[in-house]
C-alpha positions in Angstrom: -2.6 69.7 46.1 -0.9 67.0 48.3 -4.2 66.5 50.3 -6.2 66.3 47.3 -4.1 63.5 45.8 -3.8 61.5 49.3 -7.7 61.8 49.2 -8.6 60.7 45.5 -5.4 58.0 46.7 -7.7 56.6 49.4 -11.2 57.1 47.4 -9.3 54.8 44.5 -7.5 52.2 47.4 -11.5 51.7 48.2 -13.0 51.2 44.9 -9.9 49.4 43.5 -10.6 46.9 46.4 -14.1 46.1 45.3 -12.9 45.7 41.8 -10.7 43.3 42.4 -12.7 41.2 44.8 -15.4 41.0 41.7 -12.5 40.6 39.3 -11.3 37.3 41.4 -14.1 35.8 40.5 -13.5 36.4 36.5 -9.9 34.6 36.7 -10.7 31.6 38.8 -13.1 30.7 36.4 -11.1 31.3 33.4 -7.7 30.2 35.4 -9.9 26.3 35.9 -12.0 26.2 32.5 -10.8 29.1 30.1 -14.1 31.1 29.6 -15.1 33.8 31.0 -18.2 34.1 33.5 -19.9 36.9 31.9 -22.8 36.7 34.4 -20.7 37.2 37.5 -20.9 41.2 36.9 -24.9 40.2 37.8 -24.5 38.1 40.6 -22.7 41.2 42.0 -25.9 43.5 41.6 -28.1 40.8 43.2 -26.0 40.9 45.7 -26.4 44.4 46.3 -30.5 43.7 46.6 -30.0 40.7 48.7 -28.0 43.2 51.1 -30.8 45.9 51.0 -33.1 42.8 51.7 -31.4 41.2 54.7 -31.1 45.0 56.5 -34.5 45.7 56.6 -35.4 41.8 58.2 -33.2 42.7 60.9 -34.0 45.8 61.3 -38.0 44.4 60.9 -37.1 41.2 63.9 -35.6 43.6 66.1 -31.7 43.2 65.3 -30.6 46.8 65.8 -27.2 46.4 67.3 -24.5 47.4 64.3 -21.5 45.0 64.1 -24.2 42.3 64.6 -26.6 43.8 61.9 -23.7 44.2 59.3 -22.3 40.7 60.5 -25.4 39.0 59.8 -26.4 40.9 56.5 -22.9 39.7 55.1 -23.6 36.2 55.8 -27.0 35.8 54.8 -25.5 37.9 51.2 -22.9 35.5 51.3 -24.7 32.2 51.7 -27.7 33.5 48.9 -25.3 34.5 46.6 -23.3 31.7 46.5 -26.3 29.5 45.9 -26.6 31.5 42.8 -23.2 31.3 41.5 -23.8 27.0 42.1 -26.8 27.3 40.4 -25.3 29.6 37.1 -22.5 26.6 36.9 -24.9 24.0 36.7 -27.1 25.5 34.4 -25.1 27.7 32.0 -21.7 25.8 32.5 -22.1 22.1 33.1 -24.0 20.9 30.0 -21.7 22.7 27.6 -18.4 21.4 29.0 -17.8 19.2 26.3 -18.9 21.3 23.8 -17.4 24.0 21.4 -15.6 27.3 23.4 -18.5 29.6 21.9 -21.4 28.0 23.6 -20.5 28.4 27.2 -20.0 32.0 26.7 -23.6 32.6 24.4 -25.0 30.7 27.4 -23.6 33.1 30.6 -24.1 36.3 28.5 -27.6 34.9 27.9 -27.5 34.2 31.4 -26.7 37.3 32.2 -29.7 39.1 30.6 -31.9 36.5 32.4 -30.6 37.9 35.6 -30.7 41.2 34.9 -34.3 40.8 33.5 -35.2 39.2 36.7 -34.0 41.5 38.9 -35.7 44.4 36.8 -39.4 42.4 37.1 -39.3 41.1 40.6 -37.8 44.8 42.5 -38.3 47.1 39.7 -36.6 49.8 37.2 -36.2 52.3 40.0 -33.2 53.1 41.7 -33.0 52.1 45.2 -30.8 52.6 48.1 -30.4 52.1 51.8 -29.4 54.6 54.3 -26.0 54.8 55.9 -24.8 52.7 58.5 -21.2 54.0 59.5 -21.6 57.5 60.0 -18.4 59.2 61.0 -14.5 60.0 59.7 -11.2 59.8 60.0 -9.3 63.5 59.2 -5.5 64.0 58.8 -4.4 67.5 58.2 -1.7 67.2 55.4 0.5 70.7 54.3 -2.7 73.2 54.1 -5.8 71.1 54.1 -7.2 67.9 55.3 -7.6 64.4 53.9 -10.9 62.5 55.0 -11.0 58.8 55.5 -14.7 58.0 55.9 -15.4 54.9 58.7 -17.7 53.2 55.6 -14.2 53.0 52.8 -12.0 52.4 56.2 -14.1 49.1 56.7 -14.5 48.5 52.9 -10.6 48.5 52.7 -10.0 46.2 56.2 -13.1 44.0 54.8 -11.7 43.3 51.8 -8.2 42.6 52.9 -9.5 40.0 55.1 -11.0 38.4 52.1 -8.4 38.3 50.1 -6.2 36.7 53.0 -8.8 34.0 53.6 -9.2 33.4 50.0 -4.8 32.9 49.9 -5.2 30.6 52.8 -7.8 28.7 51.1 -5.8 28.1 47.7 -2.7 27.9 49.2 -2.7 25.8 52.4 -6.4 23.9 52.3 -6.8 20.5 50.4 -9.7 22.2 48.4 -7.3 24.8 47.3 -4.7 21.9 46.1 -7.7 20.8 44.1 -8.3 23.9 42.6 -4.0 24.2 41.8 -4.3 21.1 39.8 -6.9 21.0 38.2 -6.3 24.1 36.9 -2.9 23.3 35.6 -4.4 19.6 34.0 -8.0 19.0 34.3 -8.0 15.5 32.6 -4.4 14.5 34.7 -6.3 15.5 37.9 -9.2 13.6 36.9 -7.4 10.4 36.4 -5.6 11.0 40.1 -9.1 10.7 41.8 -10.0 14.8 41.8 -13.9 15.1 41.4 -13.2 18.2 39.2 -17.0 18.7 38.4 -16.7 19.2 42.1 -14.3 21.7 41.9 -15.5 23.7 38.9 -18.8 24.0 41.5 -16.9 25.4 44.3 -14.7 27.8 41.7 -17.8 29.0 40.9 -18.9 29.4 44.6 -16.0 31.4 45.6 -16.3 33.6 42.9 -19.7 34.5 44.1 -18.9 34.9 47.4 -16.4 37.3 46.8 -18.6 39.2 44.7 -21.4 38.7 47.8 -18.8 40.7 49.5 -17.6 43.3 47.3 -21.9 44.1 46.6 -22.2 44.5 50.9 -19.3 46.6 50.4 -20.0 49.3 47.7 -23.5 49.2 48.9 -22.7 50.4 52.1 -20.6 53.2 50.2 -22.8 54.2 48.0 -26.2 53.5 49.3 -27.7 53.2 45.5 -28.3 50.5 43.3 -30.5 49.1 40.1 -31.0 46.3 38.1 -28.5 47.6 35.7 -25.2 47.6 38.3 -24.1 44.8 37.4 -23.0 45.2 34.0 -20.5 48.3 34.6 -18.7 47.0 37.9 -18.7 44.0 35.8 -16.9 45.3 32.3 -14.8 47.5 35.4 -14.3 44.0 37.0 -12.8 42.3 33.7 -11.2 44.7 32.5 -9.1 44.5 35.9 -8.5 40.9 35.5 -6.9 41.3 32.2 -5.0 44.1 33.4 -3.5 42.1 36.2 -3.4 38.9 34.1 -6.4 36.8 33.7 -5.5 33.5 35.9 -3.6 34.9 38.3 -5.3 35.8 42.1 -2.9 38.4 42.6 -3.3 40.2 39.3 -6.8 40.4 39.6 -6.2 42.5 42.9 -3.8 44.2 41.6 -5.7 45.8 38.2 -8.3 46.0 40.8 -6.3 48.6 42.6 -4.3 49.6 39.9 -7.5 50.7 38.1 -9.6 52.1 41.0 -6.1 54.4 42.0 -6.1 56.0 38.3 -9.4 56.0 37.7 -9.6 58.4 41.0 -6.7 60.3 40.4 -8.2 61.1 37.1 -11.6 61.9 38.5 -9.9 64.2 40.7 -7.0 66.3 38.8 -8.9 66.3 35.1 -12.7 65.5 35.1 -14.9 62.6 36.1 -17.1 62.5 33.2 -13.8 60.7 31.0 -12.7 58.5 33.6 -13.8 55.9 31.9 -12.6 56.6 28.8 -9.2 56.9 30.9 -8.9 53.3 32.4 -10.0 51.5 29.1 -7.2 53.8 27.3 -4.3 52.5 30.0 -6.0 48.8 29.2 -4.8 49.0 25.7 -1.7 50.4 26.6 -0.6 47.7 29.1 -2.4 45.0 26.3 -0.1 46.4 23.6 3.2 46.4 25.3 2.5 43.3 28.0 -0.1 41.6 26.8 -0.2 39.2 29.6 -1.2 42.0 31.8 1.2 42.8 34.4 1.9 39.6 36.9 0.4 37.2 33.8 2.7 34.5 32.3 3.5 35.0 28.7 2.0 32.3 25.9 4.4 30.3 24.6 2.9 28.2 21.4 3.9 25.2 21.0 5.4 24.0 18.1 
């Protein structure tokens, strides 16, 4: 039993780190403009297709060195996905920035459907996949059983931690990070002080898309299969993770993703895989009942 619990814990941390990366895109956009980018899940889905296309192109041109193949796939996928993130902000959000709060929400949902159907027409409705790149696993004896950590899952954990560390450094110690924090606190005052808030908002969408691209490459390497509908499932789970951790909080998004991933994995291993989504959303309901602001979110104080 101990080995099963530990192995499911490792599986949950792997899945939760991916949820967290995608959830950061939701929470950054909400923190800056107070809106949910419902097309973010489709950005992740597109990155899965781009990673497969990149692997095929690099192999076609004779690049078979595994580290360079993975690095080239990451760079290609991130660059193209960032372009998608920038275009979504320009088309679906910027023209409606001074409109009602409902208009950008409807626009984002429309953009989500457009991207989903665009990929379905371009790549076909059938499930697609890529071969396993990292074979082998680390094995540990725990009690009477063994715990196995595949090299792919280990790579996912390390890459997620590096991605979070880079983002933390950018937000805390760079000029762009200071402008993002200023825009989040008071967009009008930041604009008065000379900050180009339109550019900052576009950069936030690009950063969120880059993290979604990283998640797309990692989850594709882990599971090997994807389809045009994959963005909806991951998007809902990542949005749940963002709310669970506290929407608007970057550490909360990562914590929410890890909590959600570990909870799903433990429930799947000890109870039933078929009802893991029910358990995950039940956990969200309980958190919102007893702590509506999320795990690390700040309570909202009504102004009199």
